[in-house]
Backbone as a printed PyTorch tensor [residue, N CA C, xyz], in Angstrom:
tensor([[[-20.8040, -10.4380,  24.8940],
         [-20.8090, -11.6070,  25.7480],
         [-19.5080, -12.3750,  25.5290]],

        [[-18.9780, -12.9390,  26.5910],
         [-17.7640, -13.7480,  26.5060],
         [-18.1250, -15.2250,  26.4490]],

        [[-17.1470, -16.0400,  26.0820],
         [-17.3580, -17.4890,  26.0890],
         [-17.7030, -17.9350,  27.5000]],

        [[-17.0080, -17.3960,  28.4820],
         [-17.2800, -17.7560,  29.8780],
         [-18.7180, -17.4340,  30.2650]],

        [[-19.2120, -16.2700,  29.8780],
         [-20.5930, -15.8960,  30.1850],
         [-21.5850, -16.7940,  29.4480]],

        [[-21.2830, -17.1250,  28.2090],
         [-22.1410, -18.0260,  27.4430],
         [-22.2170, -19.3960,  28.1150]],

        [[-21.0680, -19.9040,  28.5290],
         [-21.0320, -21.2050,  29.1950],
         [-21.7590, -21.1650,  30.5320]],

        [[-21.6070, -20.0800,  31.2700],
         [-22.2660, -19.9570,  32.5710],
         [-23.7860, -19.9680,  32.4270]],

        [[-24.2640, -19.5130,  31.2810],
         [-25.7120, -19.4620,  31.0440],
         [-26.2890, -20.7820,  30.5440]],

        [[-25.4280, -21.7660,  30.2860],
         [-25.9310, -23.0650,  29.8430],
         [-26.7140, -23.7250,  30.9690]],

        [[-27.6970, -24.5420,  30.6250],
         [-28.4670, -25.2450,  31.6600],
         [-27.5780, -26.2120,  32.4420]],

        [[-28.0540, -26.5580,  33.6170],
         [-27.2710, -27.4100,  34.5030],
         [-26.9210, -28.7610,  33.8730]],

        [[-27.7780, -29.2820,  33.0060],
         [-27.4850, -30.5840,  32.4000],
         [-26.2510, -30.5400,  31.4960]],

        [[-25.7860, -29.3340,  31.1750],
         [-24.6080, -29.1840,  30.3150],
         [-23.3860, -28.6890,  31.0920]],

        [[-23.3880, -28.8900,  32.3900],
         [-22.2850, -28.3660,  33.2100],
         [-20.9250, -28.9580,  32.8240]],

        [[-20.9070, -30.2030,  32.3550],
         [-19.6340, -30.7820,  31.9200],
         [-19.0390, -29.9820,  30.7670]],

        [[-19.8890, -29.4800,  29.9070],
         [-19.4100, -28.6720,  28.7780],
         [-18.7710, -27.3840,  29.2730]],

        [[-19.3810, -26.7630,  30.2840],
         [-18.8090, -25.5460,  30.8880],
         [-17.3850, -25.7950,  31.3510]],

        [[-17.2250, -26.8730,  32.0920],
         [-15.9080, -27.1880,  32.6540],
         [-14.9080, -27.5590,  31.5590]],

        [[-15.3520, -28.3450,  30.5930],
         [-14.4450, -28.8110,  29.5490],
         [-13.9140, -27.6900,  28.6740]],

        [[-14.7930, -26.8410,  28.1620],
         [-14.3290, -25.8600,  27.1800],
         [-13.3130, -24.8990,  27.7720]],

        [[-13.5420, -24.4140,  28.9600],
         [-12.5770, -23.5070,  29.5850],
         [-11.1930, -24.1230,  29.6910]],

        [[-11.1510, -25.3970,  30.0620],
         [ -9.8680, -26.0960,  30.1740],
         [ -9.2560, -26.4020,  28.8170]],

        [[-10.0880, -26.7900,  27.8640],
         [ -9.5770, -27.2260,  26.5690],
         [ -8.9640, -26.0910,  25.7540]],

        [[ -9.4290, -24.8860,  25.9630],
         [ -8.8510, -23.7500,  25.2280],
         [ -7.4450, -23.4120,  25.7200]],

        [[ -7.0110, -24.0580,  26.7930],
         [ -5.6740, -23.8160,  27.3600],
         [ -4.8070, -25.0680,  27.3540]],

        [[ -5.0900, -26.0370,  26.4950],
         [ -4.3190, -27.2780,  26.4570],
         [ -2.8750, -26.9950,  26.0460]],

        [[ -1.9240, -27.5980,  26.7190],
         [ -0.5130, -27.3470,  26.3880],
         [ -0.0930, -27.8910,  25.0230]],

        [[ -0.8820, -28.7990,  24.4600],
         [ -0.5330, -29.3700,  23.1500],
         [ -0.7740, -28.3950,  22.0030]],

        [[ -1.5420, -27.3460,  22.2480],
         [ -1.9010, -26.3800,  21.2110],
         [ -1.3820, -24.9920,  21.5550]],

        [[ -0.9940, -24.2560,  20.5230],
         [ -0.7180, -22.8410,  20.7230],
         [ -2.0630, -22.1350,  20.8960]],

        [[ -2.0520, -20.9240,  21.3960],
         [ -3.2960, -20.1630,  21.5260],
         [ -3.9330, -19.9730,  20.1520]],

        [[ -3.1260, -19.7480,  19.1420],
         [ -3.6200, -19.5710,  17.7740],
         [ -4.3290, -20.8370,  17.2860]],

        [[ -3.7250, -21.9860,  17.5410],
         [ -4.3390, -23.2490,  17.1200],
         [ -5.6390, -23.5000,  17.8760]],

        [[ -5.6390, -23.2420,  19.1640],
         [ -6.8360, -23.4770,  19.9750],
         [ -7.9820, -22.5640,  19.5460]],

        [[ -7.7110, -21.2630,  19.4330],
         [ -8.7690, -20.3330,  19.0620],
         [ -9.2010, -20.5080,  17.6110]],

        [[ -8.2620, -20.8420,  16.7280],
         [ -8.6300, -21.1300,  15.3390],
         [ -9.5240, -22.3470,  15.2520]],

        [[ -9.1960, -23.3660,  16.0250],
         [-10.0500, -24.5640,  16.0810],
         [-11.4340, -24.1930,  16.5960]],

        [[-11.4890, -23.3910,  17.6450],
         [-12.7810, -23.0010,  18.2250],
         [-13.6320, -22.2370,  17.2090]],

        [[-13.0210, -21.3260,  16.4670],
         [-13.7640, -20.5600,  15.4610],
         [-14.2660, -21.4880,  14.3540]],

        [[-13.3790, -22.3040,  13.8020],
         [-13.7770, -23.2150,  12.7220],
         [-14.8670, -24.1770,  13.1960]],

        [[-14.7210, -24.6900,  14.4170],
         [-15.7030, -25.6260,  14.9650],
         [-17.0480, -24.9430,  15.2130]],

        [[-17.0210, -23.7160,  15.6850],
         [-18.2770, -22.9880,  15.9140],
         [-19.0110, -22.7660,  14.5930]],

        [[-18.2840, -22.3740,  13.5600],
         [-18.9130, -22.1910,  12.2480],
         [-19.5000, -23.5180,  11.7720]],

        [[-18.7290, -24.5900,  11.8900],
         [-19.1900, -25.9050,  11.4510],
         [-20.3930, -26.3810,  12.2510]],

        [[-20.5150, -25.9270,  13.4700],
         [-21.6210, -26.3410,  14.3390],
         [-22.8930, -25.5360,  14.0980]],

        [[-22.7910, -24.4710,  13.3160],
         [-23.9410, -23.7330,  12.7770],
         [-24.8180, -23.0130,  13.7920]],

        [[-24.2550, -22.6010,  14.9020],
         [-25.0330, -21.7900,  15.8330],
         [-24.4790, -20.3750,  15.7780]],

        [[-25.2960, -19.4280,  15.3340],
         [-24.7980, -18.0630,  15.1040],
         [-24.3640, -17.3640,  16.3910]],

        [[-25.0640, -17.6080,  17.4800],
         [-24.6640, -16.9880,  18.7530],
         [-23.2890, -17.4960,  19.1750]],

        [[-23.1190, -18.7970,  19.1480],
         [-21.8330, -19.3870,  19.5240],
         [-20.7230, -18.9070,  18.5900]],

        [[-20.9840, -18.8770,  17.3050],
         [-19.9750, -18.4310,  16.3440],
         [-19.5530, -16.9990,  16.6230]],

        [[-20.5180, -16.1240,  16.8690],
         [-20.1990, -14.7140,  17.1450],
         [-19.3940, -14.5770,  18.4260]],

        [[-19.8270, -15.2450,  19.4910],
         [-19.1510, -15.1350,  20.7820],
         [-17.7320, -15.6980,  20.7060]],

        [[-17.5820, -16.8700,  20.1080],
         [-16.2510, -17.4910,  19.9970],
         [-15.3350, -16.6490,  19.1160]],

        [[-15.8500, -16.1560,  17.9960],
         [-15.0340, -15.3360,  17.1050],
         [-14.5940, -14.0530,  17.7950]],

        [[-15.5040, -13.3710,  18.4630],
         [-15.1480, -12.1390,  19.1740],
         [-14.0830, -12.3960,  20.2310]],

        [[-14.2520, -13.4820,  20.9860],
         [-13.2750, -13.7760,  22.0280],
         [-11.9400, -14.2250,  21.4410]],

        [[-11.9790, -14.9450,  20.3400],
         [-10.7340, -15.3620,  19.6840],
         [ -9.9230, -14.1340,  19.2620]],

        [[-10.5890, -13.1700,  18.6790],
         [ -9.9130, -11.9270,  18.2680],
         [ -9.4050, -11.1780,  19.4960]],

        [[-10.2170, -11.1130,  20.5390],
         [ -9.8040, -10.4450,  21.7750],
         [ -8.6030, -11.1320,  22.4120]],

        [[ -8.4610, -12.4400,  22.1810],
         [ -7.3310, -13.1900,  22.7220],
         [ -6.1580, -13.2740,  21.7550]],

        [[ -6.1820, -12.4510,  20.7210],
         [ -5.0200, -12.3230,  19.8540],
         [ -5.0220, -13.1320,  18.5740]],

        [[ -6.1390, -13.7660,  18.2160],
         [ -6.1650, -14.4790,  16.9350],
         [ -6.0530, -13.4260,  15.8320]],

        [[ -4.9760, -13.5090,  15.0770],
         [ -4.7030, -12.4900,  14.0650],
         [ -5.6470, -12.6440,  12.8710]],

        [[ -5.8120, -11.5650,  12.0880],
         [ -6.7400, -11.6050,  10.9460],
         [ -6.4410, -12.7310,   9.9510]],

        [[ -5.1740, -13.0220,   9.7390],
         [ -4.7890, -14.1000,   8.8210],
         [ -5.2870, -15.4510,   9.3330]],

        [[ -5.1070, -15.7140,  10.6100],
         [ -5.5650, -16.9760,  11.1970],
         [ -7.0910, -17.0370,  11.2260]],

        [[ -7.7390, -15.9290,  11.5340],
         [ -9.1970, -15.8900,  11.5430],
         [ -9.7380, -16.2180,  10.1520]],

        [[ -9.1450, -15.6200,   9.1330],
         [ -9.5500, -15.9100,   7.7580],
         [ -9.3120, -17.3880,   7.4390]],

        [[ -8.1900, -17.9340,   7.8750],
         [ -7.8800, -19.3390,   7.6400],
         [ -8.8570, -20.2730,   8.3290]],

        [[ -9.2230, -19.9660,   9.5670],
         [-10.1820, -20.8000,  10.2990],
         [-11.5450, -20.7710,   9.6190]],

        [[-11.9490, -19.5880,   9.1900],
         [-13.2230, -19.4690,   8.4670],
         [-13.1670, -20.2260,   7.1420]],

        [[-12.0310, -20.1060,   6.4500],
         [-11.8670, -20.8000,   5.1690],
         [-11.9010, -22.3130,   5.3580]],

        [[-11.2830, -22.8030,   6.4310],
         [-11.3000, -24.2430,   6.7150],
         [-12.7340, -24.7220,   6.9250]],

        [[-13.5070, -23.9620,   7.6860],
         [-14.9020, -24.3470,   7.9220],
         [-15.7050, -24.3210,   6.6220]],

        [[-15.4680, -23.3180,   5.7970],
         [-16.2280, -23.1830,   4.5510],
         [-15.9020, -24.3040,   3.5660]],

        [[-14.6310, -24.5290,   3.3150],
         [-14.2650, -25.5290,   2.3070],
         [-14.6130, -26.9410,   2.7820]],

        [[-14.4790, -27.1770,   4.0730],
         [-14.8290, -28.5040,   4.5810],
         [-16.3360, -28.7190,   4.5920]],

        [[-17.1330, -27.6570,   4.7050],
         [-18.5900, -27.8070,   4.6110],
         [-18.9590, -28.4010,   3.2540]],

        [[-18.2560, -27.9800,   2.2250],
         [-18.4950, -28.5310,   0.8910],
         [-17.8520, -29.9070,   0.7310]],

        [[-16.5660, -29.9740,   1.0110],
         [-15.8320, -31.2240,   0.7770],
         [-16.3550, -32.3870,   1.6140]],

        [[-16.7230, -32.1140,   2.8580],
         [-17.1890, -33.2030,   3.7190],
         [-18.4610, -33.8370,   3.1860]],

        [[-19.3590, -33.0440,   2.6340],
         [-20.5670, -33.6230,   2.0430],
         [-20.2030, -34.4530,   0.8170]],

        [[-19.3870, -33.8930,  -0.0520],
         [-19.0330, -34.5810,  -1.2950],
         [-18.2840, -35.8900,  -1.0180]],

        [[-17.2240, -35.8010,  -0.2280],
         [-16.4100, -36.9990,   0.0060],
         [-17.0890, -38.0020,   0.9300]],

        [[-17.9270, -37.5290,   1.8240],
         [-18.7010, -38.4610,   2.6520],
         [-19.6520, -39.2640,   1.7620]],

        [[-20.2560, -38.6080,   0.7760],
         [-21.1000, -39.3280,  -0.1740],
         [-20.3010, -40.4280,  -0.8730]],

        [[-19.0890, -40.0940,  -1.3130],
         [-18.2760, -41.0820,  -2.0230],
         [-17.9780, -42.3090,  -1.1600]],

        [[-17.7180, -42.0950,   0.1290],
         [-17.4290, -43.2800,   0.9500],
         [-18.6920, -43.9520,   1.4990]],

        [[-19.8320, -43.3150,   1.3970],
         [-21.0750, -43.9450,   1.8470],
         [-21.7370, -44.7820,   0.7610]],

        [[-21.5500, -44.3850,  -0.4780],
         [-22.2040, -45.1360,  -1.5500],
         [-21.3810, -46.3720,  -1.9220]],

        [[-22.0610, -47.4770,  -2.1740],
         [-21.3240, -48.6690,  -2.5990],
         [-20.9170, -48.6120,  -4.0790]],

        [[-21.4270, -47.6360,  -4.8090],
         [-21.1370, -47.5270,  -6.2380],
         [-19.7680, -46.8680,  -6.4400]],

        [[-18.7780, -47.6700,  -6.7430],
         [-17.4080, -47.1720,  -6.8890],
         [-17.2040, -46.3350,  -8.1420]],

        [[-18.1600, -46.3370,  -9.0380],
         [-18.0490, -45.5310, -10.2600],
         [-17.9040, -44.0450,  -9.9400]],

        [[-18.5410, -43.5870,  -8.8450],
         [-18.4550, -42.1720,  -8.4840],
         [-17.0210, -41.7410,  -8.1740]],

        [[-16.2340, -42.6360,  -7.6480],
         [-14.8430, -42.3180,  -7.2950],
         [-13.9670, -42.1100,  -8.5230]],

        [[-14.4120, -42.5430,  -9.6790],
         [-13.6240, -42.3800, -10.9030],
         [-13.9750, -41.1040, -11.6510]],

        [[-15.0050, -40.4120, -11.2040],
         [-15.4590, -39.1840, -11.8580],
         [-14.8210, -37.9860, -11.1580]],

        [[-14.2370, -37.0580, -11.9130],
         [-13.6220, -35.8850, -11.2760],
         [-14.6280, -35.1070, -10.4180]],

        [[-14.1610, -34.5760,  -9.3140],
         [-15.0260, -33.8290,  -8.3970],
         [-15.5530, -32.5470,  -9.0450]],

        [[-14.7340, -31.8770,  -9.8070],
         [-15.0910, -30.6020, -10.4520],
         [-15.6010, -29.5790,  -9.4360]],

        [[-14.9740, -29.5570,  -8.2860],
         [-15.2670, -28.5760,  -7.2500],
         [-14.0190, -27.7200,  -7.0390]],

        [[-14.1940, -26.4350,  -7.0300],
         [-13.0730, -25.5290,  -6.8050],
         [-12.6630, -25.5990,  -5.3420]],

        [[-11.3580, -25.8340,  -5.1080],
         [-10.8270, -25.9710,  -3.7470],
         [ -9.5110, -25.1930,  -3.6010]],

        [[ -9.4000, -24.0730,  -4.2850],
         [ -8.1700, -23.2840,  -4.2780],
         [ -7.7540, -22.8450,  -2.8780]],

        [[ -8.7260, -22.5960,  -2.0200],
         [ -8.4180, -22.0720,  -0.6920],
         [ -7.5520, -23.0410,   0.1120]],

        [[ -7.5640, -24.3060,  -0.2410],
         [ -6.7280, -25.2630,   0.4730],
         [ -5.2490, -24.9210,   0.2660]],

        [[ -4.9250, -24.3160,  -0.8560],
         [ -3.5380, -23.9010,  -1.1140],
         [ -3.2990, -22.4090,  -0.9010]],

        [[ -4.3680, -21.6090,  -0.8860],
         [ -4.2000, -20.1520,  -0.8590],
         [ -4.8540, -19.4970,   0.3490]],

        [[ -4.9570, -20.2090,   1.4540],
         [ -5.6500, -19.7000,   2.6400],
         [ -4.8980, -18.5840,   3.3350]],

        [[ -3.6020, -18.4970,   3.1330],
         [ -2.8210, -17.3850,   3.6770],
         [ -2.4060, -17.5100,   5.1310]],

        [[ -2.6310, -18.6430,   5.7430],
         [ -2.2360, -18.8260,   7.1360],
         [ -1.2580, -19.9990,   7.2310]],

        [[ -0.8350, -20.3050,   8.4250],
         [  0.0930, -21.4130,   8.6250],
         [ -0.5230, -22.7060,   8.0880]],

        [[  0.1740, -23.4020,   7.1880],
         [ -0.3960, -24.6140,   6.5800],
         [ -0.7320, -25.7180,   7.5850]],

        [[  0.0720, -25.8660,   8.6060],
         [ -0.2010, -26.9070,   9.6030],
         [ -1.4610, -26.5590,  10.3970]],

        [[ -1.5810, -25.3020,  10.7870],
         [ -2.7790, -24.8790,  11.5120],
         [ -4.0210, -25.0780,  10.6550]],

        [[ -3.9450, -24.7030,   9.3840],
         [ -5.0820, -24.8620,   8.4780],
         [ -5.4970, -26.3300,   8.3820]],

        [[ -4.5310, -27.2100,   8.2330],
         [ -4.8230, -28.6530,   8.1640],
         [ -5.4490, -29.1510,   9.4690]],

        [[ -4.9570, -28.6300,  10.5840],
         [ -5.5080, -28.9980,  11.8870],
         [ -6.9770, -28.5850,  11.9760]],

        [[ -7.2850, -27.3700,  11.5270],
         [ -8.6650, -26.8770,  11.5620],
         [ -9.5480, -27.6710,  10.6110]],

        [[ -9.0140, -28.0400,   9.4530],
         [ -9.7750, -28.8850,   8.5150],
         [-10.0740, -30.2450,   9.1410]],

        [[ -9.1280, -30.7810,   9.8850],
         [ -9.3350, -32.0650,  10.5590],
         [-10.4640, -31.9520,  11.5810]],

        [[-10.4300, -30.9030,  12.3930],
         [-11.4530, -30.7150,  13.4290],
         [-12.8440, -30.5440,  12.8180]],

        [[-12.9420, -29.7400,  11.7610],
         [-14.2340, -29.5320,  11.0990],
         [-14.7160, -30.8350,  10.4680]],

        [[-13.8140, -31.5740,   9.8630],
         [-14.1900, -32.8540,   9.2460],
         [-14.6700, -33.8540,  10.2860]],

        [[-14.1250, -33.7840,  11.4950],
         [-14.6080, -34.6420,  12.5840],
         [-16.0470, -34.2760,  12.9430]],

        [[-16.3320, -32.9910,  13.0380],
         [-17.7000, -32.5450,  13.3180],
         [-18.6460, -33.0200,  12.2240]],

        [[-18.2010, -32.8990,  10.9860],
         [-19.0460, -33.2410,   9.8440],
         [-19.0430, -34.7310,   9.5110]],

        [[-18.3150, -35.5020,  10.3040],
         [-18.3280, -36.9620,  10.1950],
         [-17.8980, -37.4630,   8.8160]],

        [[-16.8210, -36.8890,   8.2940],
         [-16.3150, -37.3350,   6.9970],
         [-15.0160, -38.1130,   7.2110]],

        [[-15.1260, -39.4150,   7.1450],
         [-13.9820, -40.2950,   7.3870],
         [-12.8060, -39.9880,   6.4690]],

        [[-13.0680, -39.8400,   5.1820],
         [-11.9820, -39.6340,   4.2290],
         [-11.2730, -38.3010,   4.4520]],

        [[-12.0330, -37.2550,   4.7310],
         [-11.4120, -35.9480,   4.9740],
         [-10.6420, -35.9370,   6.2990]],

        [[-11.1970, -36.5700,   7.3270],
         [-10.4610, -36.6820,   8.5880],
         [ -9.1330, -37.3780,   8.3300]],

        [[ -9.1810, -38.4930,   7.6350],
         [ -7.9640, -39.2720,   7.3780],
         [ -6.9400, -38.4740,   6.5730]],

        [[ -7.3880, -37.7990,   5.5360],
         [ -6.4630, -37.0520,   4.6790],
         [ -5.8180, -35.8840,   5.4180]],

        [[ -6.6190, -35.1030,   6.1330],
         [ -6.0670, -33.9340,   6.8200],
         [ -5.2520, -34.3220,   8.0460]],

        [[ -5.6770, -35.3490,   8.7570],
         [ -4.8930, -35.8240,   9.9060],
         [ -3.5340, -36.3280,   9.4330]],

        [[ -3.5120, -37.0350,   8.3280],
         [ -2.2500, -37.5250,   7.7590],
         [ -1.3280, -36.3480,   7.4190]],

        [[ -1.8750, -35.3100,   6.8050],
         [ -1.0780, -34.1220,   6.4720],
         [ -0.5100, -33.4580,   7.7250]],

        [[ -1.3290, -33.3520,   8.7580],
         [ -0.8810, -32.7300,  10.0090],
         [  0.2900, -33.5160,  10.6100]],

        [[  0.1500, -34.8280,  10.6580],
         [  1.2030, -35.6760,  11.2240],
         [  2.4600, -35.6080,  10.3590]],

        [[  2.3000, -35.6560,   9.0430],
         [  3.4570, -35.5730,   8.1430],
         [  4.1810, -34.2320,   8.2640]],

        [[  3.4650, -33.1890,   8.6710],
         [  4.0680, -31.8710,   8.8300],
         [  4.6590, -31.6730,  10.2230]],

        [[  4.6910, -32.7460,  11.0120],
         [  5.4000, -32.7020,  12.2810],
         [  4.5660, -32.5920,  13.5450]],

        [[  3.2630, -32.5250,  13.4390],
         [  2.4380, -32.4720,  14.6460],
         [  2.3100, -33.8590,  15.2480]],

        [[  2.1050, -33.8690,  16.5270],
         [  1.9510, -35.1190,  17.2650],
         [  0.4650, -35.5010,  17.3490]],

        [[  0.1910, -36.7940,  17.4990],
         [ -1.2060, -37.2170,  17.6650],
         [ -1.9020, -36.5040,  18.8300]],

        [[ -1.1640, -36.1880,  19.8760],
         [ -1.7520, -35.4790,  21.0270],
         [ -2.2690, -34.0990,  20.6250]],

        [[ -1.5870, -33.4600,  19.6780],
         [ -2.0210, -32.1490,  19.1950],
         [ -3.3210, -32.2770,  18.4120]],

        [[ -3.3860, -33.2870,  17.5740],
         [ -4.6080, -33.5190,  16.7920],
         [ -5.7810, -33.7650,  17.7360]],

        [[ -5.5860, -34.6370,  18.7210],
         [ -6.6740, -34.9270,  19.6590],
         [ -7.0620, -33.7070,  20.4830]],

        [[ -6.1060, -32.8630,  20.8120],
         [ -6.4200, -31.6420,  21.5580],
         [ -7.3620, -30.7580,  20.7370]],

        [[ -7.1010, -30.6520,  19.4560],
         [ -7.9580, -29.8670,  18.5710],
         [ -9.3390, -30.5050,  18.4290]],

        [[ -9.3780, -31.8040,  18.2670],
         [-10.6540, -32.4970,  18.1100],
         [-11.4720, -32.4200,  19.4000]],

        [[-10.8090, -32.4140,  20.5470],
         [-11.5410, -32.2420,  21.8200],
         [-12.2640, -30.8960,  21.8380]],

        [[-11.5730, -29.8460,  21.3950],
         [-12.2190, -28.5260,  21.3270],
         [-13.4180, -28.5920,  20.3870]],

        [[-13.2250, -29.1900,  19.2130],
         [-14.3210, -29.2940,  18.2480],
         [-15.5080, -30.0510,  18.8400]],

        [[-15.2370, -31.1270,  19.5680],
         [-16.3080, -31.9250,  20.1610],
         [-17.1190, -31.1070,  21.1610]],

        [[-16.4390, -30.3560,  22.0020],
         [-17.1580, -29.5770,  23.0160],
         [-17.8810, -28.3890,  22.3820]],

        [[-17.2460, -27.7200,  21.4350],
         [-17.9160, -26.6130,  20.7350],
         [-19.1960, -27.1350,  20.0750]],

        [[-19.0990, -28.2720,  19.4250],
         [-20.2760, -28.8520,  18.7710],
         [-21.3600, -29.1890,  19.7970]],

        [[-20.9660, -29.7270,  20.9230],
         [-21.9310, -30.0530,  21.9780],
         [-22.5930, -28.7890,  22.5360]],

        [[-21.8160, -27.7280,  22.7130],
         [-22.3890, -26.4560,  23.1830],
         [-23.4060, -25.9490,  22.1640]],

        [[-23.0890, -26.0250,  20.8870],
         [-24.0300, -25.5990,  19.8450],
         [-25.3150, -26.4170,  19.9070]],

        [[-25.1760, -27.7070,  20.1550],
         [-26.3470, -28.5850,  20.2560],
         [-27.2430, -28.1480,  21.4120]],

        [[-26.6290, -27.8500,  22.5510],
         [-27.4040, -27.4010,  23.7120],
         [-28.0600, -26.0500,  23.4320]],

        [[-27.3060, -25.1370,  22.8510],
         [-27.8760, -23.8190,  22.5350],
         [-29.0700, -23.9640,  21.5900]],

        [[-28.9340, -24.8030,  20.5820],
         [-30.0370, -25.0250,  19.6580],
         [-31.2410, -25.6270,  20.3620]],

        [[-31.0030, -26.5700,  21.2630],
         [-32.0810, -27.2050,  22.0060],
         [-32.7920, -26.2110,  22.9240]],

        [[-32.0440, -25.2160,  23.3630],
         [-32.6030, -24.2230,  24.2980],
         [-33.1160, -22.9720,  23.5760]],

        [[-33.2170, -23.0340,  22.2680],
         [-33.7830, -21.9020,  21.5320],
         [-32.7670, -21.0520,  20.8040]],

        [[-31.5380, -21.5000,  20.6760],
         [-30.5690, -20.7890,  19.8440],
         [-29.5040, -20.0160,  20.5860]],

        [[-29.7820, -19.6050,  21.8170],
         [-28.7590, -18.8700,  22.5670],
         [-28.9460, -19.1320,  24.0550]],

        [[-27.9360, -18.7580,  24.8190],
         [-27.9980, -18.9840,  26.2700],
         [-28.7860, -17.8970,  26.9490]]])
C-alpha cells in the first residue's frame, strides 16, 4: 500500500489530512531526505504500525537511503525516552530532580551515522509530537545554529503534525484504513 492509497482510504471527516500530507511531503523548504525522514520518525512516534510500515516503505521507494532511515528511526527511539524524562523534569515543580544526573544512555545522539542537521530536525519533530518543551527547544536551537531557517523547522513540524493526526484517525477507525 502507498501513502496515497492509505490517505484515500481515510474517512471523509479526515479529508483535510489527505490534502495536507501529499502537499507537505513536497515542501520546498525541505529536501526529499528531510521530508521522508521526518515522516518516518513522526510515524514511529505516532505509534500506528500500519502508518509506520506504509510511510517507511514509501520513504525507501522514494530514495531515503539506509543511513537516513536508520537516523530517522534512531531519532524516534531516543526521543521516546528523552521526551518522557525531560518532560517530567519541566512538569514537576520540584527543582531537585534537575540537579540529579539523568543516567540515561544517549550515545545515538552523537553516533547516529546520518547528517547531523537532519537528525536534529527529526528529533525536533518527534519532540513536538511528544509534547516535550525542553527537547523541542534544545533541538530547534541546534537546527537553527547549524544554519537551518525557521521555515525549514516549521515545514518538518507540519509533516509531524499531519502524520500524527493520520495515526489518530487510523487508531480511531480500528488501526488501519
